[in-house]
C-alpha positions as CSV (number, residue, x, y, z in Angstrom):
1,M,0.1,-0.1,-0.1
2,S,1.8,3.2,-1.1
3,M,-0.6,5.8,0.4
4,T,-0.7,5.8,4.1
5,T,-3.5,3.6,4.6
6,T,-5.5,2.5,7.8
7,V,-7.8,-0.4,7.6
8,L,-10.8,-0.2,10.1
9,L,-12.4,-3.3,10.9
10,V,-16.1,-2.8,12.2
11,G,-17.5,-5.5,14.6
12,H,-21.0,-5.6,15.3
13,G,-20.7,-5.4,19.1
14,S,-22.1,-7.7,21.6
15,R,-24.0,-7.3,25.1
16,N,-21.8,-10.2,26.1
17,Q,-18.3,-8.9,26.7
18,A,-16.7,-12.4,25.7
19,G,-18.1,-11.6,22.3
20,N,-16.4,-8.4,22.2
21,D,-13.2,-9.6,23.5
22,E,-13.1,-12.2,20.7
23,I,-13.4,-9.4,18.0
24,Q,-10.5,-7.7,19.6
25,A,-8.5,-10.8,19.9
26,F,-9.4,-11.5,16.0
27,Q,-8.2,-7.7,15.1
28,Q,-4.7,-8.5,17.1
29,Q,-4.2,-11.9,15.3
30,W,-5.0,-10.2,11.9
31,Q,-2.5,-7.3,12.8
32,A,0.1,-9.8,13.5
33,Q,-0.4,-11.3,10.1
34,H,0.2,-8.0,8.5
35,P,2.8,-6.2,10.7
36,D,3.3,-3.5,8.1
37,W,-0.5,-2.6,8.1
38,R,-2.4,-0.3,10.4
39,I,-5.6,-2.0,11.5
40,E,-8.1,-0.2,13.9
41,L,-11.3,-1.5,15.2
42,C,-14.6,-0.3,16.0
43,Y,-18.2,-1.6,16.7
44,I,-21.6,-0.5,15.3
45,E,-23.4,-0.8,18.8
46,L,-22.9,-2.3,22.4
47,A,-19.2,-1.7,22.8
48,D,-16.5,0.8,23.2
49,V,-15.3,2.9,20.4
50,L,-18.4,3.1,17.9
51,L,-18.2,4.0,14.3
52,D,-17.9,7.8,14.6
53,E,-14.8,7.6,16.9
54,G,-13.3,4.5,15.1
55,L,-13.5,6.6,11.8
56,S,-12.0,9.8,13.2
57,R,-9.2,7.6,14.8
58,A,-8.7,5.8,11.6
59,A,-8.5,9.2,9.6
60,Q,-5.8,10.5,11.9
61,G,-2.4,10.6,9.7
62,S,-4.0,8.6,7.0
63,E,-4.5,9.5,3.3
64,R,-6.9,6.6,3.0
65,V,-9.1,4.4,5.2
66,I,-10.5,1.1,4.1
67,V,-13.6,0.3,6.0
68,V,-14.0,-3.4,6.5
69,P,-17.2,-4.9,8.1
70,L,-16.7,-8.0,10.0
71,I,-20.3,-9.0,9.6
72,I,-21.6,-12.1,7.8
73,S,-24.9,-10.9,6.2
74,A,-25.9,-7.4,4.9
75,A,-28.8,-5.8,6.7
76,G,-29.8,-2.4,7.7
77,H,-26.4,-1.8,9.5
78,V,-24.3,-2.8,6.5
79,K,-26.5,-1.1,3.9
80,M,-27.6,2.2,5.7
81,E,-25.8,2.8,9.0
82,I,-22.2,2.3,8.1
83,P,-22.6,4.4,4.9
84,E,-24.2,7.0,6.7
85,H,-21.3,7.2,9.3
86,I,-18.7,7.3,6.4
87,E,-20.4,10.1,4.8
88,A,-20.2,12.2,7.7
89,A,-16.4,11.2,8.3
90,R,-16.0,12.3,4.5
91,E,-17.2,15.7,5.7
92,R,-15.0,15.8,8.7
93,F,-12.0,14.7,6.8
94,P,-12.1,16.1,3.2
95,G,-8.5,15.1,2.6
96,V,-9.0,11.5,3.4
97,E,-10.2,8.9,0.9
98,F,-12.6,6.6,2.5
99,I,-13.3,3.3,0.8
100,Y,-16.1,0.8,1.9
101,A,-15.5,-2.9,1.5
102,P,-18.2,-5.4,1.3
103,H,-19.1,-7.5,4.0
104,L,-18.4,-11.2,4.2
105,G,-21.6,-12.3,2.4
106,S,-22.4,-15.8,1.5
107,N,-19.8,-17.3,-0.8
108,E,-17.6,-20.2,-1.5
109,T,-15.1,-19.5,1.3
110,L,-18.2,-19.4,4.0
111,L,-19.7,-22.6,2.3
112,A,-16.1,-24.3,2.9
113,I,-16.3,-23.4,6.5
114,L,-19.8,-24.8,6.8
115,Q,-18.7,-27.9,5.4
116,K,-16.0,-28.2,7.8
117,Q,-18.4,-27.4,10.6
118,L,-20.7,-30.2,9.3
119,K,-17.8,-32.8,9.2
120,T,-17.0,-32.0,12.9
121,A,-20.6,-32.3,14.0
122,L,-20.9,-35.7,12.0
123,K,-17.7,-37.0,13.6
124,S,-19.3,-36.2,17.1
125,L,-22.2,-38.5,15.8
126,A,-19.7,-41.1,14.6
127,M,-20.3,-40.6,10.9
128,P,-24.0,-41.5,10.4
129,D,-25.6,-41.9,6.9
130,P,-26.2,-38.5,5.5
131,K,-29.5,-39.6,4.1
132,T,-30.9,-39.8,7.4
133,T,-29.0,-36.9,9.1
134,G,-30.8,-33.7,8.6
135,V,-28.8,-30.4,8.6
136,I,-29.9,-27.1,9.9
137,I,-28.2,-23.8,9.5
138,L,-29.1,-21.5,12.3
139,G,-28.6,-17.8,11.4
140,R,-29.5,-14.8,13.4
141,G,-32.5,-13.6,11.4
142,S,-33.2,-10.1,9.9
143,S,-35.9,-8.1,9.1
144,D,-34.3,-7.8,5.7
145,K,-35.4,-10.4,3.3
146,V,-32.1,-10.3,1.2
147,A,-30.1,-11.0,4.3
148,N,-32.3,-14.1,5.2
149,G,-32.0,-15.2,1.4
150,E,-28.3,-15.3,1.8
151,L,-28.5,-18.4,4.4
152,A,-31.3,-19.9,2.2
153,K,-28.7,-19.5,-0.6
154,L,-25.9,-21.2,1.4
155,A,-28.0,-24.1,2.3
156,R,-28.9,-24.9,-1.2
157,W,-25.0,-25.0,-2.0
158,L,-24.4,-27.2,0.9
159,F,-27.2,-29.5,-0.2
160,E,-25.7,-29.7,-3.7
161,A,-22.2,-30.5,-2.1
162,T,-23.4,-33.2,0.1
163,E,-25.3,-36.3,0.3
164,H,-27.9,-34.8,3.0
165,E,-31.2,-35.2,2.1
166,L,-32.4,-32.5,4.4
167,V,-30.6,-28.9,4.7
168,D,-32.9,-26.5,6.5
169,I,-32.4,-23.0,7.5
170,A,-33.6,-21.7,11.0
171,F,-33.2,-18.3,12.8
172,T,-32.5,-17.3,16.5
173,G,-34.9,-14.5,16.3
174,I,-36.9,-11.8,14.1
175,T,-38.0,-14.3,11.5
176,H,-39.1,-17.9,11.1
177,P,-38.7,-20.8,11.0
178,R,-37.1,-21.2,14.7
179,L,-34.8,-24.0,15.3
180,E,-37.4,-25.9,17.4
181,T,-39.7,-25.8,14.3
182,A,-37.0,-27.0,11.9
183,V,-36.3,-29.9,14.3
184,Q,-39.9,-31.0,14.7
185,R,-40.1,-31.0,10.7
186,Q,-36.9,-32.9,10.3
187,V,-38.0,-35.6,13.0
188,R,-41.4,-36.0,11.2
189,L,-39.5,-36.5,8.0
190,G,-37.6,-39.4,9.5
191,M,-34.2,-38.0,10.4
192,T,-32.4,-40.1,13.1
193,Q,-29.5,-37.4,13.5
194,I,-29.5,-33.7,13.2
195,A,-26.6,-31.5,12.8
196,I,-27.1,-27.9,13.8
197,L,-24.7,-25.4,12.4
198,P,-24.8,-22.0,13.8
199,Y,-23.8,-19.3,11.0
200,Y,-22.3,-16.9,13.4
201,L,-18.6,-15.3,13.6
202,F,-18.1,-15.1,17.4
203,T,-19.5,-16.1,20.7
204,G,-22.2,-13.9,22.4
205,L,-25.7,-14.2,24.0
206,L,-27.1,-16.1,21.2
207,I,-24.5,-18.6,21.0
208,E,-25.0,-19.5,24.6
209,R,-28.8,-19.4,24.0
210,I,-28.4,-22.1,21.0
211,A,-26.4,-24.4,23.6
212,K,-29.2,-24.4,25.9
213,Q,-31.8,-25.0,23.1
214,V,-29.7,-28.1,21.8
215,E,-29.7,-29.2,25.3
216,R,-33.4,-28.9,25.9
217,L,-34.0,-30.5,22.2
218,Q,-31.9,-33.6,23.1
219,S,-34.0,-34.2,26.4
220,Q,-37.3,-33.8,24.3
221,Y,-36.1,-36.1,21.4
222,P,-34.0,-38.7,23.4
223,Q,-34.2,-41.0,20.2
224,I,-32.6,-38.3,18.0
225,A,-28.8,-37.8,18.2
226,F,-27.8,-34.2,17.8
227,G,-24.4,-32.7,16.9
228,A,-23.5,-29.1,16.6
229,G,-20.9,-27.1,14.9
230,T,-19.5,-23.9,16.3
231,Y,-19.0,-20.1,15.2
232,F,-16.3,-19.6,13.0
233,G,-14.7,-16.3,13.5
234,F,-11.1,-17.5,13.7
235,D,-11.2,-19.7,10.8
236,P,-8.1,-19.1,8.7
237,A,-10.3,-18.6,5.8
238,I,-12.1,-15.5,7.3
239,F,-8.8,-13.8,7.8
240,K,-7.9,-14.7,3.9
241,L,-11.3,-13.4,2.8
242,L,-10.8,-10.0,4.7
243,D,-7.3,-9.9,3.0
244,Q,-9.0,-10.1,-0.4
245,R,-11.3,-7.4,0.8
246,V,-8.3,-5.0,1.6
247,T,-6.6,-5.9,-1.6
248,E,-9.6,-5.5,-3.9
249,A,-10.3,-1.9,-2.2
250,C,-6.7,-0.8,-2.9
251,D,-7.0,-1.8,-6.4
252,P,-8.1,1.3,-8.5
253,V,-9.5,-0.8,-11.3
254,A,-11.7,-3.3,-9.4
255,P,-15.3,-2.6,-9.4
256,K,-16.3,-0.5,-6.2
257,M,-20.2,-1.5,-6.7
258,L,-21.6,-2.9,-3.5
259,E,-23.9,-5.8,-3.8
260,C,-26.7,-3.5,-2.3
261,D,-26.3,-0.8,-5.2
262,G,-29.6,-0.3,-6.5
263,C,-31.5,-1.8,-3.8
264,Q,-34.5,-0.3,-1.7
265,Y,-32.3,0.8,1.0
266,R,-29.9,3.0,-1.3
267,E,-33.3,4.6,-3.0
268,H,-34.7,5.1,0.4
269,A,-31.2,6.7,1.5
270,E,-31.0,9.0,-1.4
271,H,-34.5,9.9,-1.0
272,H,-33.7,10.9,2.6
273,H,-30.6,13.1,1.7
274,H,-32.9,15.3,-0.5
275,H,-35.1,16.6,1.8
């Protein structure tokens, strides 16, 4: 990077301090992989150093700031909130170029991580027959249909990459189906084992809640064997994906169009600015 560049990693932030600690540990590990980069960290909510302060810190002594959301699926935060804060930072620091990199999204990298998680869960079940082993990918859930659709897309990819007859999605909140409903359906359809794969980057209240739910489901369905994956923040592939985001952001010819360009949020935002 020829210009003085700062990478600003944006985590979601959690009510659970352990979740924020993990994001900080993640940032330190990523920084250690790139001793010549300057990587700062801030959060969207529920933590110290929020977006405005993070952007201001990153802009100090930089000609360019690359904003990298450490977030799996794009809902309001990624499409509306971060861009609004970047706009405000551009006004505060007219001499600094701010580049907004895409969120992690659902792609081959995350599919490979899910497959790894599935393998681990199947090992814990002593490698059962995939035809009678259901899979449930469990996401956070959003009021944004596109974000929920990303999970459905990955479930389809996982179905095509494996021998499992049933690959379902469920959500921990906001939208449906919930985990319990998905499990009921799979049991009805004759699954004898169920692998539950959380689609999460770091620990937090929801990860703790999922563990309790799985425990309860196990006692409700003693005849079914449950295996669970874990969240995937420290998977080496996540660091690689972020490296790629930074490289693309520094490349003047790479297209800068976000997936959400031309979506309802964008029109909505433009509409707001004109009033």
